[in-house]
VMD Tcl script that draws the C-alpha trace (Angstrom):
set ca {
  {141.39 150.48 101.60}
  {143.30 148.45 104.28}
  {146.65 148.80 104.92}
  {149.01 145.71 105.91}
  {152.88 145.48 107.05}
  {154.61 142.79 106.10}
  {157.89 141.61 107.83}
  {161.14 143.58 106.73}
  {158.71 145.23 103.93}
  {157.41 148.78 103.86}
  {153.74 149.50 104.41}
  {151.16 149.51 101.27}
  {147.85 149.73 100.64}
  {145.83 146.85 99.48}
  {142.35 147.09 97.80}
  {139.85 144.59 99.69}
  {139.09 141.71 97.79}
  {135.99 142.32 95.56}
  {136.34 145.98 94.99}
  {136.12 146.63 91.46}
  {133.77 144.14 90.59}
  {130.60 145.77 88.97}
  {127.63 144.65 87.12}
  {127.34 141.19 85.87}
  {130.79 140.32 86.81}
  {129.99 141.15 90.57}
  {126.57 139.16 90.24}
  {128.20 136.21 88.68}
  {130.78 136.19 91.50}
  {128.44 136.47 94.46}
  {126.43 133.96 93.01}
  {129.29 131.20 92.55}
  {130.16 131.90 96.11}
  {127.34 131.38 97.25}
  {126.82 128.36 95.20}
  {130.38 127.20 96.86}
  {128.98 127.89 100.15}
  {126.06 125.49 99.59}
  {128.74 122.64 97.89}
  {130.90 123.29 100.89}
  {128.09 122.76 103.40}
  {126.72 119.40 101.84}
  {130.12 118.32 101.35}
  {131.18 118.67 104.75}
  {127.87 117.03 106.01}
  {128.16 114.02 103.76}
  {131.94 113.89 104.58}
  {131.13 113.79 108.02}
  {128.57 111.14 107.66}
  {130.57 108.89 105.63}
  {133.58 108.84 108.25}
  {131.04 108.76 111.13}
  {130.01 105.27 109.58}
  {133.05 103.60 108.72}
  {134.67 104.57 111.90}
  {131.60 103.32 113.43}
  {132.21 99.77 111.78}
  {135.90 100.04 112.71}
  {135.56 100.26 116.10}
  {132.50 97.83 116.85}
  {130.68 101.12 117.85}
  {127.71 102.26 119.90}
  {126.33 105.66 120.90}
  {129.60 106.35 122.59}
  {132.03 105.93 119.98}
  {129.65 107.77 117.72}
  {129.75 110.24 120.05}
  {133.50 110.57 120.76}
  {134.23 110.80 116.43}
  {131.51 113.30 116.43}
  {132.79 115.31 119.16}
  {136.04 115.28 117.19}
  {134.96 116.20 114.11}
  {133.16 119.36 116.02}
  {136.13 120.43 117.84}
  {138.25 120.28 114.60}
  {135.85 122.25 112.52}
  {135.78 124.99 115.12}
  {139.65 124.68 115.52}
  {139.50 125.61 111.96}
  {136.84 128.45 111.84}
  {138.76 129.72 114.74}
  {142.30 129.66 113.02}
  {140.71 131.20 109.74}
  {138.72 133.65 111.02}
  {141.39 135.29 113.17}
  {143.58 135.60 110.21}
  {140.96 136.61 107.67}
  {140.92 140.11 107.71}
  {144.55 140.54 107.50}
  {144.92 138.28 104.57}
  {146.21 139.69 101.35}
  {145.22 136.99 99.24}
  {142.30 135.46 100.74}
  {141.24 133.98 97.34}
  {144.65 131.85 97.29}
  {143.98 130.02 100.81}
  {140.14 129.42 99.85}
  {141.16 127.85 96.68}
  {144.03 125.73 98.70}
  {141.72 124.97 101.20}
  {139.28 123.34 98.87}
  {141.77 121.12 96.94}
  {143.31 120.05 100.49}
  {139.43 119.00 101.50}
  {139.42 117.15 98.25}
  {142.66 115.24 99.04}
  {142.06 114.59 102.64}
  {138.35 113.20 103.07}
  {138.87 110.22 100.75}
  {142.31 109.49 102.43}
  {140.50 109.69 105.80}
  {138.03 107.42 104.71}
  {140.49 105.16 102.89}
  {142.58 104.74 106.41}
  {139.62 104.70 108.25}
  {138.59 101.16 107.14}
  {140.60 98.73 109.20}
  {141.79 101.91 111.62}
  {141.37 99.59 114.69}
  {144.08 97.39 112.91}
  {146.10 100.53 111.75}
  {146.55 102.09 115.21}
  {146.34 99.41 117.54}
  {146.51 96.20 116.17}
  {142.94 95.08 117.28}
  {141.41 92.29 114.78}
  {138.17 92.87 112.74}
  {135.27 92.59 114.71}
  {137.29 93.39 118.30}
  {135.52 95.63 120.59}
  {137.52 98.60 121.35}
  {137.95 100.95 124.39}
  {136.56 104.24 124.35}
  {140.66 105.96 124.86}
  {141.50 104.17 121.11}
  {138.44 105.32 119.94}
  {139.09 108.79 120.28}
  {142.85 109.13 119.79}
  {142.14 107.07 116.34}
  {139.02 109.16 115.30}
  {141.01 112.37 115.96}
  {143.76 111.76 113.64}
  {141.81 110.63 110.95}
  {138.77 113.51 111.12}
  {141.37 116.05 111.97}
  {142.42 117.26 108.74}
  {139.38 117.08 106.88}
  {137.09 118.90 109.57}
  {139.79 121.52 110.32}
  {139.79 122.54 106.60}
  {136.28 122.39 106.27}
  {135.73 124.60 109.54}
  {138.44 127.17 108.07}
  {136.36 127.55 104.82}
  {133.36 129.70 106.56}
  {135.32 132.72 107.59}
  {137.03 132.56 104.46}
  {134.11 132.43 102.36}
  {132.76 135.78 104.58}
  {136.20 137.24 103.78}
  {135.52 136.83 99.91}
  {132.13 138.40 100.16}
  {131.92 140.93 102.70}
  {133.43 143.80 100.13}
  {130.45 142.73 97.76}
  {127.38 142.64 100.33}
  {128.95 143.98 103.87}
  {130.38 142.47 106.31}
  {127.07 141.66 108.50}
  {124.95 140.51 105.26}
  {127.90 138.39 103.79}
  {128.23 136.49 107.49}
  {124.29 135.74 107.74}
  {124.04 134.74 103.99}
  {127.04 132.75 103.82}
  {125.79 130.73 107.04}
  {122.44 130.30 105.61}
  {123.50 129.01 102.36}
  {126.19 126.82 103.94}
  {122.98 125.59 106.35}
  {121.12 124.97 103.32}
  {123.87 122.67 101.57}
  {124.33 120.83 104.88}
  {120.90 119.84 105.23}
  {120.44 119.24 101.67}
  {123.41 117.02 102.06}
  {122.11 114.85 105.04}
  {118.59 114.48 103.53}
  {120.11 113.29 99.99}
  {122.47 110.58 101.94}
  {120.11 109.47 103.85}
  {117.51 108.87 101.20}
  {119.34 108.42 98.19}
  {123.04 108.31 97.95}
  {123.75 105.91 101.37}
  {122.51 103.03 99.17}
  {123.45 104.36 95.55}
  {127.48 103.82 95.90}
  {130.31 102.88 98.28}
  {132.03 105.30 100.69}
  {134.70 105.86 98.80}
  {132.98 106.25 95.57}
  {130.87 109.14 97.30}
  {134.02 110.55 98.90}
  {135.51 111.24 95.67}
  {132.62 112.47 94.11}
  {132.62 115.20 96.67}
  {136.12 115.95 95.94}
  {135.10 116.25 92.10}
  {132.61 118.96 93.53}
  {135.12 120.88 95.10}
  {138.07 120.86 92.49}
  {135.21 121.98 90.03}
  {134.18 124.80 92.24}
  {138.32 125.75 92.07}
  {137.71 125.92 88.43}
  {134.98 128.06 88.06}
  {136.63 130.33 90.63}
  {139.25 131.01 88.35}
  {137.28 131.13 85.49}
  {134.49 133.84 86.46}
  {137.00 136.00 88.19}
  {138.48 138.23 85.40}
  {142.23 138.95 85.76}
  {141.85 142.60 87.11}
  {139.52 141.56 90.02}
  {141.22 138.30 90.83}
  {141.75 139.25 94.32}
  {145.63 140.11 93.40}
  {146.39 136.98 91.87}
  {150.35 137.65 91.09}
  {149.89 135.52 87.76}
  {149.38 136.39 83.96}
  {146.67 135.69 82.36}
  {148.41 132.91 80.27}
  {149.47 131.44 83.71}
  {145.59 131.66 85.16}
  {144.49 129.67 82.06}
  {147.31 126.82 82.65}
  {146.18 127.03 86.36}
  {142.62 126.10 85.17}
  {143.55 123.70 82.61}
  {145.53 122.06 85.59}
  {142.71 122.10 87.71}
  {139.89 121.13 85.33}
  {142.44 118.00 84.43}
  {142.72 117.05 87.84}
  {138.99 117.00 88.19}
  {138.37 114.95 85.02}
  {141.05 112.44 86.37}
  {139.25 112.33 89.60}
  {135.85 111.56 87.81}
  {137.83 108.73 86.23}
  {139.46 107.61 89.54}
  {135.63 107.93 90.57}
  {134.33 105.33 88.42}
  {137.62 103.27 87.85}
  {140.71 103.24 90.45}
  {137.77 103.94 93.08}
  {136.33 100.69 92.80}
  {139.92 99.12 92.92}
  {140.90 101.16 96.08}
  {137.41 100.37 97.65}
  {138.01 96.89 97.32}
  {141.69 97.01 98.74}
  {140.80 98.83 101.72}
  {137.97 95.96 102.61}
  {140.44 93.54 102.07}
  {142.96 95.53 104.68}
  {139.90 96.05 107.02}
  {138.86 92.27 107.26}
  {142.41 90.84 107.34}
  {142.61 87.06 106.16}
  {138.89 86.82 105.65}
  {137.59 87.19 102.15}
  {135.13 89.70 101.53}
  {132.43 88.53 98.82}
  {129.97 90.97 99.50}
  {129.62 94.88 100.71}
  {126.28 97.00 100.66}
  {125.40 100.63 102.04}
  {122.01 101.18 103.20}
  {120.22 104.03 104.80}
  {120.78 101.90 108.04}
  {124.05 100.38 108.10}
  {126.74 98.83 106.39}
  {126.56 94.88 105.42}
  {129.76 93.03 104.91}
  {129.80 89.20 103.94}
  {132.95 87.69 104.57}
  {133.70 84.12 103.42}
  {136.31 82.17 105.47}
  {136.71 78.27 106.03}
  {133.43 77.42 103.78}
  {131.35 79.57 106.34}
  {129.72 83.01 105.43}
  {129.72 85.47 108.17}
  {127.71 88.48 107.87}
  {128.25 91.85 109.75}
  {126.01 94.88 110.24}
  {127.66 98.10 111.06}
  {130.99 95.81 112.52}
  {128.65 93.26 114.17}
  {128.39 89.47 113.34}
  {124.84 88.94 113.15}
  {124.39 86.23 110.66}
  {126.30 82.73 110.36}
  {125.65 80.39 107.31}
  {125.52 77.45 106.44}
  {126.04 76.31 109.77}
  {125.01 78.68 112.20}
  {125.44 78.20 116.20}
  {122.48 76.05 116.36}
  {123.13 75.43 119.98}
  {122.56 78.96 120.59}
  {119.89 79.58 118.35}
  {117.86 76.50 119.05}
  {118.32 76.76 122.81}
  {116.21 79.78 122.78}
  {114.08 79.55 119.90}
  {112.92 75.73 120.97}
  {112.24 77.09 124.71}
  {110.31 79.85 123.65}
  {108.29 77.80 121.08}
  {107.66 75.10 123.34}
  {106.43 77.35 126.26}
  {103.19 77.98 124.07}
  {100.92 75.00 123.36}
  {99.89 76.08 120.22}
  {101.90 78.98 118.34}
  {99.88 79.16 115.40}
  {100.78 82.70 114.55}
  {104.13 83.86 115.43}
  {105.87 87.54 114.96}
  {109.75 87.63 114.60}
  {111.71 90.93 115.14}
  {114.72 90.90 113.70}
  {117.48 88.22 113.22}
  {115.31 85.71 111.23}
  {117.88 84.36 108.61}
  {120.40 82.14 109.38}
  {118.63 79.74 111.65}
  {116.20 81.72 113.57}
  {113.40 80.93 111.07}
  {114.59 77.43 110.30}
  {114.43 76.25 113.79}
  {111.03 77.93 114.53}
  {109.58 76.60 110.88}
  {110.27 72.84 112.83}
  {107.20 73.51 115.24}
  {103.60 73.66 114.05}
  {103.13 77.21 113.27}
  {100.43 78.32 110.55}
  {102.21 81.75 109.98}
  {105.45 83.29 110.86}
  {106.12 87.43 110.07}
  {109.63 88.26 110.01}
  {109.85 92.14 110.66}
  {113.18 93.66 109.50}
  {113.79 97.47 109.41}
  {116.61 97.12 106.63}
  {115.94 94.98 103.42}
  {119.83 94.99 102.29}
  {120.38 92.22 104.80}
  {117.97 89.95 103.93}
  {119.08 90.39 99.98}
  {122.83 89.84 101.01}
  {121.94 86.72 102.47}
  {119.72 85.18 99.77}
  {122.88 86.19 97.48}
  {124.19 82.88 98.53}
  {121.77 80.22 98.16}
  {122.50 77.51 100.71}
  {119.91 74.99 101.53}
  {119.08 76.84 104.97}
  {118.47 80.09 103.57}
  {116.21 78.44 100.75}
  {114.28 76.73 103.59}
  {113.86 79.85 105.39}
  {112.49 82.36 102.57}
  {110.89 79.64 100.18}
  {108.55 78.26 103.06}
  {105.07 79.37 102.32}
  {104.18 80.17 106.05}
  {106.81 82.97 106.21}
  {106.07 86.14 105.30}
  {108.47 89.33 105.37}
  {108.26 92.78 106.19}
  {110.74 95.61 105.96}
  {109.40 98.07 108.07}
  {110.32 99.33 111.73}
  {109.30 96.46 114.48}
  {107.32 99.28 116.53}
  {105.81 100.84 113.64}
  {104.43 97.53 112.29}
  {103.43 96.54 115.90}
  {101.67 99.78 116.04}
  {99.83 99.54 112.34}
  {98.83 95.81 112.33}
  {95.49 94.51 113.84}
  {97.09 91.16 113.98}
  {97.09 88.93 117.03}
  {100.26 86.59 117.82}
  {100.20 83.67 119.77}
  {104.13 83.91 120.17}
  {106.41 87.18 119.70}
  {109.68 86.75 119.49}
  {113.06 89.22 119.58}
  {116.14 88.41 117.75}
  {119.48 88.54 119.44}
  {119.70 92.07 119.61}
  {120.40 94.12 123.09}
  {119.38 97.57 124.06}
  {123.20 98.86 123.43}
  {122.00 101.12 121.10}
  {118.89 103.82 121.06}
  {117.63 102.39 118.00}
  {117.69 98.54 119.64}
  {116.64 100.15 123.09}
  {113.24 101.20 121.92}
  {112.15 96.96 121.72}
  {112.75 97.13 125.42}
  {110.99 100.16 126.92}
  {107.85 100.01 128.73}
  {105.97 101.77 125.77}
  {107.19 98.64 123.65}
  {106.17 95.95 126.22}
  {102.73 97.91 126.45}
  {102.04 97.68 122.78}
  {103.41 93.90 122.07}
  {100.94 92.87 125.35}
  {98.20 94.49 123.27}
  {98.91 92.63 119.79}
  {99.32 89.30 121.67}
  {96.30 86.78 121.56}
  {94.84 85.16 124.23}
  {97.60 83.23 126.20}
  {100.10 84.77 123.78}
  {104.09 84.91 125.02}
  {106.51 87.75 124.64}
  {110.09 86.29 124.22}
  {113.55 87.70 124.06}
  {116.95 86.93 125.62}
  {119.64 88.93 127.45}
  {123.33 87.98 128.01}
  {123.64 85.97 131.13}
  {125.93 83.38 132.61}
  {125.01 79.86 134.44}
  {127.40 80.28 136.94}
  {127.97 84.25 138.07}
  {126.60 87.05 136.70}
  {128.73 90.39 136.69}
  {127.10 93.49 138.51}
  {126.77 95.30 135.50}
  {125.38 92.12 133.71}
  {122.96 91.92 136.54}
  {121.77 95.33 136.36}
  {121.19 95.20 132.83}
  {118.94 92.26 133.24}
  {117.30 93.68 136.37}
  {116.23 96.72 134.13}
  {114.57 94.26 131.57}
  {113.01 92.41 134.59}
  {111.48 95.37 136.22}
  {110.33 96.97 133.35}
  {108.66 93.83 132.04}
  {106.93 93.32 135.51}
  {104.82 96.44 135.00}
  {103.08 95.20 132.02}
  {103.01 91.97 132.31}
  {101.20 89.79 134.86}
  {103.50 86.93 134.72}
  {107.47 87.07 134.03}
  {109.55 84.21 134.22}
  {113.45 84.48 133.33}
  {115.54 81.31 132.50}
  {119.07 81.26 133.30}
  {121.94 80.43 131.16}
  {124.84 81.64 129.17}
  {121.79 84.17 127.47}
  {118.86 84.49 130.03}
  {115.52 83.76 128.48}
  {112.60 85.95 129.32}
  {109.21 85.15 128.82}
  {106.32 87.25 129.47}
  {102.08 86.90 129.06}
  {98.95 87.77 130.55}
  {98.07 84.39 131.12}
  {100.02 82.07 133.51}
  {102.99 80.43 132.41}
  {103.66 76.77 132.53}
  {107.59 76.57 132.56}
  {108.01 73.08 133.70}
  {110.89 70.78 131.66}
  {108.57 67.93 131.75}
  {105.58 69.80 130.05}
  {107.95 71.45 127.60}
  {109.73 67.98 126.77}
  {106.29 66.29 126.23}
  {105.58 69.21 124.05}
  {109.04 68.95 122.29}
  {108.37 65.04 121.75}
  {104.95 65.52 120.01}
  {106.08 67.85 117.62}
  {109.25 65.39 116.36}
  {111.78 67.66 118.39}
  {112.78 65.17 120.83}
  {116.17 64.67 119.46}
  {116.97 68.72 119.45}
  {119.48 70.32 121.37}
  {116.91 71.29 124.12}
  {115.36 67.79 124.72}
  {115.85 65.49 127.69}
  {118.31 66.17 130.44}
  {119.71 69.29 129.58}
  {116.31 70.92 129.07}
  {115.63 69.73 132.86}
  {118.94 71.26 133.86}
  {118.01 74.68 131.71}
  {114.54 74.90 133.64}
  {115.68 74.04 136.55}
  {113.31 76.20 139.33}
  {116.28 76.60 141.86}
  {118.15 78.63 139.70}
  {115.51 80.27 138.14}
  {114.45 81.42 141.72}
  {117.70 82.32 142.70}
  {118.17 84.77 139.49}
  {114.71 86.21 140.47}
  {115.60 87.00 143.93}
  {118.52 88.81 142.56}
  {116.93 90.63 139.93}
  {114.08 91.74 142.29}
  {116.48 93.00 145.12}
  {118.71 95.22 141.96}
  {117.15 98.56 142.49}
  {117.46 100.25 139.01}
  {115.29 102.83 137.08}
  {112.81 101.82 134.42}
  {113.22 101.81 130.29}
  {111.17 103.92 128.78}
  {111.34 105.76 125.58}
  {112.08 109.41 127.17}
  {114.29 107.69 129.78}
  {116.49 104.83 128.12}
  {117.79 103.16 131.17}
  {118.14 100.17 129.23}
  {120.41 102.01 126.98}
  {122.37 103.47 129.82}
  {122.65 99.91 131.54}
  {123.91 98.47 128.60}
  {126.55 100.84 128.06}
  {127.69 100.01 131.40}
  {127.79 96.52 130.45}
  {130.11 97.25 127.45}
  {131.96 99.52 129.82}
  {132.68 96.78 132.42}
  {133.98 94.54 129.23}
  {136.04 97.18 127.22}
  {136.48 100.35 129.16}
  {136.86 100.54 132.78}
  {137.35 104.32 132.66}
  {133.91 105.17 130.65}
  {132.25 102.70 133.27}
  {133.43 104.57 136.30}
  {132.23 107.86 134.47}
  {128.75 106.11 133.94}
  {128.35 104.60 137.22}
  {128.79 108.48 138.84}
  {125.86 109.35 136.34}
  {123.46 106.77 137.06}
  {121.16 108.96 139.42}
  {121.73 112.11 138.05}
  {118.37 114.23 136.67}
  {118.04 116.44 134.03}
  {117.50 119.26 136.46}
  {121.28 118.57 137.58}
  {122.64 119.23 134.33}
  {120.57 122.17 133.47}
  {122.10 123.73 137.13}
  {125.90 122.65 135.64}
  {125.30 124.47 132.40}
  {123.94 127.55 134.45}
  {126.70 127.82 136.77}
  {129.30 127.48 133.50}
  {127.49 130.45 132.01}
  {127.29 132.60 134.89}
}
mol new
graphics top color blue
foreach p $ca { graphics top sphere $p radius 0.5 }
foreach p [lrange $ca 0 end-1] q [lrange $ca 1 end] { graphics top cylinder $p $q radius 0.2 }
display resetview
């Protein structure tokens, strides 16, 4: 027995919730609360992942934006646990609050998800695809994730409060934590392996809401009236409440299948403004959206435009592909890692190649492109010389025994930890072992034909210095996108030689022929850039020390978030032991 004193009322004894439950009723109540803990844990993890992915798209995200959103979720969840934990022991009717919070989570999760689409425009007026700085990401994500995260955090101490009279306070806390962790792990695994590609985000959020409302119904059903934690309701009123909750759950099921689709479409239209959304897909690796405007189809992957058809930017694509392919005298076997459809393959197939192996991690993106049967896409995927492999690029290189004359990376930069793996010393070493005699590795990086900013220079320098450690010959061609060519054999990057090869291959009329090629390959400009890269002191890029990712974030900060750039610059030469000492100092 514990006593509570209400303000302005006499003290009275209140029985702990759960006292009086015996036999099968106690077992059912305990099992139900454990099951709900699993549901709450899984629903929290899936809700967190859904919001994270949507905000990642809205804010043209990288690991900084992802970290900000995740930090806000954890902060608000901790605040919810703290607030509920301090009041849990003094609550006269904790089941009231527990049921109320389950219902609130069922409402706020899909609402937050709906608002997160187009959050950059909703809060700050940024257009779709426009990059956003760290401060707007922090403020918008905090407002969006605060309600569901706070509620989810508060459910844990309330679960412990409900179970403590049944199992004991210490045992209940440990077991609730165990079951909720089991739900968290199960929810994350199910989402990554199955659910992410099965249905759209709003549909999944509504399904989570349905589970939480169903939990409310079963709670009301399994606790008999005499032990319903002091529910001040008659049996008839309790039945009415049960029926209302069940009806809401059934309506939500209908909403999940019908109106959910409508809300999904409306939210996408709001997110992408005047552009017509013609395709949407969730994959385990990212979100794909295709929009149609002015006769062009643009494909966005995690909010970033990656492919445009039927008229891609041939000036940029052709410049890179034709120079890289012409740098090799006979590129018979070519490996293309990422960025294949939408121009890359088409330009590459103009050369006398015998086979092109296109490797992409996410099969959903090529599948989305092939839904729109333009002549360009048909030429790329119907050519018998093209073999498509859906696999991680590094894993493919590690497994294959094939040797390639030319290995090319698409227009990816090390701005995420995933893409940085293709610019580390370990990758360059592996690529060198998979190149045939005289083979060439080619990739591009942001550049400028006039003046490179300090952060752009640092990003190019880390790639250049890391590449030099693994290839005897490295040549950098300056331009709007700097082209890096590396080989174990000497490179003959002479405008006259490449012009002759292009003419022999019937490509004399392409963008890179004639005077432009002589300008692009001007030795004086290349020498000037090489000297700047050599003089710039940077750390080498490796899997365990992702310096390329760090300098790519600085380049991003220079353009979109000067405050973040200042912080990143201060961290440049800090080592792990410095962070460990700081943590130790804070804990003493």
